[in-house]
C-alpha positions, 0 to 999 in steps of 0.5 A, spaced: 590 129 744 590 124 748 592 117 746 586 112 744 585 107 749 586 101 744 593 102 741 593 096 737 587 098 734 589 105 733 596 102 730 591 098 725 587 104 723 594 108 722 596 103 717 590 103 714 589 110 713 596 111 710 595 105 705 588 108 703 591 115 702 596 112 698 592 108 693 587 113 693 592 119 691 595 114 686 588 113 683 587 120 683 593 122 680 593 116 675 587 120 672 590 127 672 597 125 670 594 121 664 591 127 662 598 131 662 601 125 658 596 125 653 596 133 653 603 132 650 602 126 645 595 126 643 590 132 644 594 137 640 593 132 634 586 130 636 582 136 639 586 142 635 586 143 628 592 148 628 599 148 627 603 143 631 607 147 635 601 152 636 597 146 638 602 143 643 601 150 646 593 150 646 594 143 649 598 145 655 593 151 656 588 146 657 592 143 662 593 149 665 585 150 666 585 144 670 590 148 675 585 154 675 579 150 678 584 147 683 583 153 688 576 153 687 575 146 689 580 147 695 575 152 698 569 148 697 572 141 699 576 145 705 570 148 707 566 142 708 572 138 710 573 142 716 566 142 718 563 135 716 570 131 716 575 129 711 573 122 709 566 124 706 570 129 702 575 124 699 569 120 697 566 125 693 573 128 690 574 120 688 568 119 684 568 126 680 575 124 678 573 118 676 567 120 672 571 125 668 576 121 666 572 116 664 568 121 659 574 123 656 575 117 654 569 117 650 570 124 647 569 125 639 575 128 636 575 135 633 574 132 626 567 129 628 564 135 632 569 141 631 570 146 636 565 142 641 571 137 642 576 142 645 570 145 649 568 139 652 575 137 654 576 143 657 569 142 661 571 135 663 578 138 665 575 143 670 571 138 673 578 134 674 581 140 677 576 142 682 576 135 685 584 135 685 583 141 689 580 138 695 583 131 694 590 132 696 589 136 702 584 131 705 588 125 703 594 128 706 590 129 713 587 123 713 594 120 713 598 125 717 592 126 723 592 119 724 600 119 725 604 121 731 608 127 732 615 124 730 612 121 724 608 126 721 613 128 715 613 120 713 605 119 714 604 126 710 609 124 704 605 118 703 600 122 699 606 125 695 608 118 693 601 117 690 603 122 685 609 118 681 605 111 683 599 114 679 604 117 673 607 110 673 600 107 672 598 112 667 605 111 663 604 103 663 597 104 661 599 108 655 605 105 653 602 099 649 598 103 645 603 108 644 607 103 640 601 102 636 601 105 629 600 112 630 593 112 626 590 107 631 593 110 637 590 117 635 583 114 633 582 109 639 588 106 643 589 112 647 582 112 650 583 105 653 587 108 659 582 113 660 576 108 660 580 103 665 580 109 671 573 106 672 576 100 675 581 103 679 576 108 682 572 102 684 578 099 688 580 106 691 572 107 694 572 100 697 579 102 701 577 109 703 570 106 706 574 102 711 578 108 714 575 112 720 575 119 721 581 122 723 583 123 731 584 130 730 578 132 727 574 128 732 578 132 738 576 138 734 569 137 735 569 135 742 573 141 743 568 145 740 562 142 744 566 144 750 566 151 748 560 156 749 555 156 743 557 161 738 557 162 731 562 158 727 566 163 722 567 160 715 574 156 715 577 160 709 575 167 712 579 164 719 585 162 714 585 169 711 584 173 717 588 169 722 594 166 718 595 171 712 603 170 713 603 162 713 598 162 707 603 167 703 609 163 705 606 156 704 605 158 697 611 162 695 615 156 698 612 151 694 613 154 687 619 150 685 617 144 688 610 144 684 613 146 678 618 141 677 613 135 677 609 138 672 615 140 667 618 133 668 611 129 666 610 134 660 615 139 658 621 135 659 618 129 655 616 133 649 623 136 649 626 130 649 622 127 643 622 133 639 629 136 641 633 130 643 630 126 638 628 120 643 623 115 641 616 117 644 616 109 647 623 110 650 621 117 653 615 114 656 619 108 658 625 112 662 619 116 665 616 110 668 623 108 671 624 114 674 617 115 677 618 108 680 624 111 684 621 117 685 615 113 689 621 111 694 625 118 694 619 122 696 618 118 703 625 117 704 626 125 704 620 126 708 623 121 714 630 125 713 625 131 715 622 128 721 629 127 723 633 134 722 627 138 720 623 140 714 627 147 712 634 144 711 631 138 706 627 143 702 632 148 701 637 143 699 632 141 694 631 148 691 639 149 691 640 142 687 634 145 682 638 151 681 645 147 680 642 141 676 637 144 671 642 146 666 645 139 666 639 136 666 637 139 659 644 137 656 643 130 658 636 130 655 638 132 649 645 128 649 642 123 644 643 118 649 638 113 653 642 113 659 643 121 659 635 121 658 634 117 664 640 120 668 637 127 667 630 125 669 632 122 675 636 128 677 629 132 676 624 128 680 627 123 685 633 128 687 630 135 686 623 134 686 623 129 692 628 133 696 623 139 696 616 134 695 618 129 701 617 134 707 612 139 703 606 136 705 607 136 713 611 143 712 604 146 710 600 142 714 603 144 721 602 151 719 594 151 721 590 148 727 585 142 726 579 146 725 581 150 719 587 145 717 583 142 711 582 149 708 588 152 710 592 146 706 588 146 700 588 153 699 595 154 700 597 148 696 592 149 690 594 156 689 601 155 689 600 149 684 596 153 680 601 159 679 607 154 678 605 147 676 599 149 672 602 154 668 610 152 668 609 147 662 605 153 658 611 158 660 616 153 659 614 152 652 613 159 650 620 161 652 623 155 648 619 158 642 622 165 644 629 162 643 628 158 637 625 152 639 631 148 641 635 152 646 632 151 654 636 157 657 630 161 658 627 155 661 632 154 666 633 161 668 625 161 669 626 155 674 632 158 677 628 164 679 622 159 682 628 156 686 630 163 689 623 165 691 622 158 694 628 158 698 627 165 701 620 163 703 622 157 707 628 161 710 623 166 713 619 160 716 620 157 723 622 150 723 616 146 725 617 139 725 617 138 732 611 143 733 605 141 737 599 142 732 593 146 735 586 143 735 582 149 735 583 157 733 582 161 739 585 167 737 588 172 732 594 170 729 595 162 729 599 158 725 607 159 725 606 165 730 604 160 735 599 165 739 599 164 747 591 162 746 593 156 742 599 154 746 595 150 751 590 147 746 590 139 745 594 137 740 596 131 736 601 129 741 605 123 740 
């Protein structure tokens, strides 16, 4: 892809794309992670008339439901994102997330309408998951495709920083109400942060409207116009036919990274409160501090991957996960506030950030621009559904199997995910210096670099 003639304007648009992707992602994940925190602290008591442990398990099951909807959203928004543009799909996902979160804040409790309450919660959760299925890839591409080759990792990681930013906003919004008397908090206090999402959505929508479509998407459209008229194949089918190995490799390579982020935000907080004996407000305060650090740790490791490669940074993160997961559980249950803080810091700003910083670019570099939205979205969301969606549920079940206090089985579960991810990353070629393809012309593609694609216009510096 040739450089734009007006370089200062391109630089302004690049920064605007990064900021809008970051802030939009923060708002999206505010909604999504607010649900994760509420699934731990509120929903078992408000929406499920069950034994406390079973209610917590049921609440985490609704958390998993949202992840099940993600691949469907990835397919839908990936298809139209590759056909009509990244920006238009991002506006739709933003509004879907905001409306569903706002309505959650208005839901009646189980005591008011019975089983209809958890059913309505599940329905809105499905809408959330469907929207997030298209949000991540679109926001990542909006930033990454405006960046140059030497800074792709950093640009793509900005969306990753939006997740802990959203978590910080969600936690800060919940903390004053979580400190209320429990009856008031469960009655109406928890609802206010959900209702506030309407304000955040309005802000994010304003920011996204100011960003132009990505240069890669526009270059892809021009390349297709220059080719003889032909029927365009469905992007997902191209991914499945031409990119089966990059798709599978990306899913397996992301398992440990994606599991860690939800285990920290949900299971570990619940574990710290119930088993570690930490106060609810203190656990949320420590999580907030950790997420602030996490915001900066993700792009820091992404910048490192722009210098030395994606693979060494991601593998180091998975190895750290295998080594540190059991000390993390010991620190969380030590009874010390500093121990809790250190344990959560090792989990997210170290283990997750080392894997999560480079992962957005690592996945994006596997696909050509004409199917990149579909390829990234499906790869990430399938991996997210398998690991992140079910990790808190599996971890809670494993903890119950071991008596409710021994996290050994949970640690073994996470170590297994790390081993799988390491093997997948080892078998993938390095891509941080790769010239990205604009169109897919021949079977193969992605990491295979077929000859038919090597001469395509690309996202050069």
